[in-house]
MIDOSE-1310 file (N, C-alpha, C; in nm, 2 decimals, decimal comma, always signed):
residues 113
mgkl	-2,37/+25,07/+5,56/-2,45/+25,15/+5,47/-2,47/+25,29/+5,52; -2,49/+25,30/+5,65/-2,51/+25,43/+5,72/-2,38/+25,51/+5,70; -2,27/+25,45/+5,72/-2,14/+25,52/+5,71/-2,11/+25,57/+5,57; -2,15/+25,49/+5,47/-2,13/+25,53/+5,33/-2,21/+25,66/+5,31
lydr	-2,34/+25,66/+5,35/-2,42/+25,78/+5,33/-2,37/+25,90/+5,41; -2,34/+25,87/+5,53/-2,29/+25,98/+5,62/-2,17/+26,05/+5,57; -2,07/+25,96/+5,53/-1,94/+26,01/+5,49/-1,96/+26,09/+5,36; -2,04/+26,05/+5,27/-2,06/+26,12/+5,14/-2,13/+26,25/+5,16
gaet	-2,23/+26,26/+5,25/-2,30/+26,38/+5,28/-2,22/+26,48/+5,36; -2,14/+26,43/+5,45/-2,06/+26,52/+5,54/-1,92/+26,54/+5,48; -1,89/+26,48/+5,38/-1,76/+26,49/+5,31/-1,65/+26,47/+5,42; -1,66/+26,36/+5,49/-1,56/+26,33/+5,59/-1,55/+26,18/+5,61
dast	-1,46/+26,13/+5,69/-1,44/+25,99/+5,72/-1,48/+25,97/+5,87; -1,61/+25,97/+5,90/-1,65/+25,96/+6,03/-1,63/+25,82/+6,09; -1,62/+25,82/+6,22/-1,60/+25,69/+6,29/-1,73/+25,62/+6,29; -1,73/+25,49/+6,31/-1,85/+25,41/+6,32/-1,94/+25,45/+6,44
ttvr	-1,87/+25,49/+6,55/-1,94/+25,54/+6,66/-2,02/+25,67/+6,63; -1,96/+25,76/+6,56/-2,03/+25,88/+6,52/-2,15/+25,85/+6,44; -2,13/+25,76/+6,34/-2,25/+25,73/+6,25/-2,36/+25,66/+6,33; -2,32/+25,57/+6,42/-2,43/+25,51/+6,51/-2,50/+25,61/+6,59
lfme	-2,43/+25,71/+6,65/-2,49/+25,81/+6,73/-2,58/+25,90/+6,64; -2,54/+25,93/+6,52/-2,62/+26,01/+6,43/-2,75/+25,93/+6,39; -2,73/+25,80/+6,37/-2,85/+25,72/+6,33/-2,95/+25,72/+6,45; -2,90/+25,71/+6,57/-3,00/+25,71/+6,68/-3,06/+25,85/+6,70
acpp	-2,99/+25,96/+6,67/-3,04/+26,09/+6,69/-3,13/+26,14/+6,57; -3,11/+26,08/+6,45/-3,18/+26,13/+6,33/-3,27/+26,02/+6,27; -3,39/+26,01/+6,31/-3,48/+25,90/+6,26/-3,50/+25,90/+6,11; -3,50/+26,01/+6,04/-3,52/+26,01/+5,89/-3,40/+25,94/+5,83
fral	-3,28/+25,97/+5,88/-3,16/+25,90/+5,83/-3,16/+25,75/+5,85; -3,20/+25,72/+5,98/-3,21/+25,58/+6,02/-3,31/+25,50/+5,93; -3,43/+25,56/+5,90/-3,53/+25,50/+5,82/-3,47/+25,48/+5,67; -3,40/+25,58/+5,62/-3,35/+25,57/+5,49/-3,24/+25,46/+5,48
vyal	-3,16/+25,45/+5,58/-3,06/+25,34/+5,58/-3,13/+25,20/+5,58; -3,23/+25,19/+5,66/-3,30/+25,06/+5,66/-3,37/+25,03/+5,52; -3,42/+25,14/+5,46/-3,49/+25,12/+5,33/-3,38/+25,08/+5,22; -3,27/+25,14/+5,23/-3,16/+25,10/+5,13/-3,11/+24,96/+5,15
imsw	-3,10/+24,92/+5,28/-3,05/+24,79/+5,31/-3,16/+24,69/+5,26; -3,29/+24,72/+5,28/-3,39/+24,64/+5,23/-3,39/+24,62/+5,08; -3,36/+24,72/+5,01/-3,35/+24,71/+4,86/-3,23/+24,63/+4,82; -3,12/+24,65/+4,89/-3,00/+24,58/+4,86/-3,02/+24,43/+4,89
ydlg	-3,08/+24,40/+5,00/-3,11/+24,26/+5,03/-3,20/+24,20/+4,93; -3,30/+24,26/+4,89/-3,40/+24,21/+4,79/-3,34/+24,18/+4,66; -3,26/+24,28/+4,61/-3,21/+24,28/+4,47/-3,08/+24,20/+4,46; -3,00/+24,20/+4,57/-2,86/+24,14/+4,56/-2,83/+24,03/+4,65
vrdp	-2,90/+24,01/+4,75/-2,86/+23,90/+4,85/-2,96/+23,79/+4,86; -3,09/+23,82/+4,86/-3,19/+23,72/+4,88/-3,19/+23,62/+4,76; -3,20/+23,50/+4,79/-3,22/+23,39/+4,69/-3,36/+23,42/+4,63; -3,37/+23,44/+4,50/-3,50/+23,47/+4,44/-3,61/+23,37/+4,46
nvge	-3,58/+23,25/+4,50/-3,67/+23,15/+4,52/-3,71/+23,13/+4,67; -3,64/+23,20/+4,76/-3,66/+23,18/+4,90/-3,67/+23,31/+4,97; -3,74/+23,32/+5,08/-3,75/+23,44/+5,16/-3,86/+23,53/+5,11; -3,89/+23,63/+5,20/-3,99/+23,73/+5,17/-3,93/+23,83/+5,08
kfka	-4,02/+23,87/+4,98/-3,97/+23,97/+4,88/-4,02/+24,11/+4,92; -3,93/+24,20/+4,89/-3,96/+24,34/+4,92/-3,93/+24,42/+4,79; -4,04/+24,44/+4,71/-4,02/+24,48/+4,57/-4,06/+24,63/+4,54; -4,06/+24,71/+4,65/-4,09/+24,85/+4,62/-3,97/+24,92/+4,54
ggnd	-4,01/+25,01/+4,46/-3,91/+25,08/+4,38/-3,83/+25,18/+4,46; -3,72/+25,23/+4,40/-3,63/+25,33/+4,47/-3,71/+25,45/+4,52; -3,79/+25,51/+4,44/-3,86/+25,63/+4,48/-3,96/+25,60/+4,60; -4,02/+25,49/+4,59/-4,11/+25,44/+4,70/-4,03/+25,43/+4,83
lfms	-3,91/+25,37/+4,82/-3,84/+25,35/+4,94/-3,78/+25,48/+5,00; -3,74/+25,58/+4,91/-3,69/+25,71/+4,95/-3,80/+25,78/+5,03; -3,92/+25,75/+5,02/-4,03/+25,81/+5,10/-4,01/+25,78/+5,25; -3,93/+25,68/+5,28/-3,91/+25,64/+5,42/-3,86/+25,76/+5,50
iylp	-3,80/+25,86/+5,44/-3,75/+25,97/+5,52/-3,86/+26,05/+5,58; -3,98/+26,03/+5,53/-4,10/+26,11/+5,59/-4,16/+26,03/+5,70; -4,14/+25,91/+5,72/-4,20/+25,83/+5,82/-4,20/+25,88/+5,96; -4,08/+25,93/+6,01/-4,07/+25,99/+6,14/-4,16/+26,11/+6,17
ycdk	-4,20/+26,18/+6,06/-4,27/+26,31/+6,07/-4,42/+26,29/+6,08; -4,47/+26,18/+6,06/-4,62/+26,16/+6,06/-4,67/+26,04/+6,14; -4,79/+26,06/+6,19/-4,85/+25,94/+6,27/-4,90/+25,84/+6,17; -4,94/+25,88/+6,06/-4,99/+25,79/+5,95/-4,93/+25,83/+5,82
fvta	-4,88/+25,72/+5,75/-4,83/+25,74/+5,62/-4,92/+25,66/+5,52; -4,99/+25,73/+5,43/-5,08/+25,67/+5,34/-5,03/+25,66/+5,20; -5,04/+25,54/+5,15/-4,99/+25,51/+5,01/-5,10/+25,47/+4,92; -5,10/+25,52/+4,80/-5,21/+25,48/+4,71/-5,16/+25,39/+4,60
ekng	-5,04/+25,33/+4,62/-4,99/+25,24/+4,53/-5,08/+25,12/+4,52; -5,10/+25,07/+4,40/-5,20/+24,96/+4,37/-5,15/+24,83/+4,41; -5,02/+24,80/+4,39/-4,97/+24,66/+4,42/-4,94/+24,64/+4,56; -4,93/+24,74/+4,65/-4,91/+24,72/+4,79/-4,77/+24,70/+4,83
eqek	-4,67/+24,71/+4,74/-4,53/+24,69/+4,78/-4,48/+24,80/+4,86; -4,51/+24,93/+4,83/-4,46/+25,04/+4,91/-4,51/+25,02/+5,06; -4,64/+24,99/+5,07/-4,70/+24,98/+5,20/-4,63/+24,87/+5,28; -4,61/+24,76/+5,22/-4,54/+24,64/+5,28/-4,40/+24,68/+5,33
clke	-4,32/+24,74/+5,24/-4,18/+24,77/+5,26/-4,17/+24,88/+5,37; -4,25/+24,99/+5,36/-4,25/+25,09/+5,46/-4,29/+25,05/+5,60; -4,39/+24,96/+5,60/-4,43/+24,90/+5,73/-4,30/+24,83/+5,80; -4,23/+24,76/+5,72/-4,11/+24,69/+5,77/-4,00/+24,79/+5,81
vafl	-3,98/+24,89/+5,73/-3,88/+24,99/+5,76/-3,92/+25,06/+5,90; -4,05/+25,10/+5,91/-4,10/+25,17/+6,03/-4,07/+25,08/+6,15; -4,10/+24,95/+6,14/-4,08/+24,85/+6,25/-3,93/+24,84/+6,28; -3,85/+24,82/+6,18/-3,70/+24,80/+6,21/-3,64/+24,93/+6,26
agle	-3,68/+25,05/+6,22/-3,63/+25,17/+6,26/-3,68/+25,22/+6,39; -3,78/+25,14/+6,45/-3,83/+25,18/+6,58/-3,92/+25,30/+6,57; -4,00/+25,31/+6,46/-4,09/+25,43/+6,45/-4,23/+25,39/+6,48; -4,31/+25,48/+6,53/-4,45/+25,45/+6,57/-4,54/+25,48/+6,45
tevl	-4,49/+25,52/+6,34/-4,58/+25,55/+6,22/-4,66/+25,44/+6,18; -4,79/+25,46/+6,15/-4,88/+25,36/+6,10/-4,87/+25,38/+5,94; -4,84/+25,27/+5,87/-4,83/+25,28/+5,73/-4,96/+25,20/+5,68; -5,04/+25,27/+5,59/-5,16/+25,20/+5,54/-5,19/+25,24/+5,40
syda	-5,27/+25,16/+5,34/-5,31/+25,19/+5,20/-5,42/+25,30/+5,20; -5,43/+25,36/+5,09/-5,53/+25,47/+5,07/-5,67/+25,41/+5,10; -5,70/+25,29/+5,05/-5,83/+25,23/+5,08/-5,86/+25,21/+5,23; -5,75/+25,16/+5,30/-5,77/+25,13/+5,44/-5,79/+25,26/+5,51
fcdg	-5,72/+25,37/+5,47/-5,73/+25,50/+5,53/-5,87/+25,55/+5,51; -5,93/+25,54/+5,39/-6,06/+25,59/+5,36/-6,17/+25,50/+5,44; -6,14/+25,37/+5,45/-6,23/+25,29/+5,53/-6,24/+25,34/+5,68; -6,13/+25,38/+5,73/-6,12/+25,43/+5,86/-6,19/+25,56/+5,89
llvt	-6,22/+25,63/+5,78/-6,28/+25,76/+5,79/-6,44/+25,75/+5,78; -6,49/+25,63/+5,74/-6,63/+25,62/+5,73/-6,69/+25,62/+5,87; -6,80/+25,70/+5,88/-6,87/+25,72/+6,00/-7,01/+25,65/+5,99; -7,03/+25,56/+6,08/-7,16/+25,49/+6,07/-7,26/+25,56/+6,17
a	-7,39/+25,56/+6,13/-7,49/+25,62/+6,22/-7,54/+25,53/+6,32
């Protein structure tokens, strides 16, 4: 998946080694690759009756490119799928970003006397 994206953007036929090095050096690209693989797995590989579901939409998953740039990524999506998927992407991509819902973020801001 990474090679397909890299080759298309660079308009070249890069070696697998080059793409792996780029994925290691470029966390936003790495996160996007994991997000695309997650979508592909959920929609095309996973048995619909078995395994964990990852139902975030395409736009929600493309937000994965922002994960390396922030300590906290806050989502206000009501069904929680973006939060769930981006948490998994952050984990798989080796990112330290905390992904949380808007409600959880607001709860963390409450100051008690």
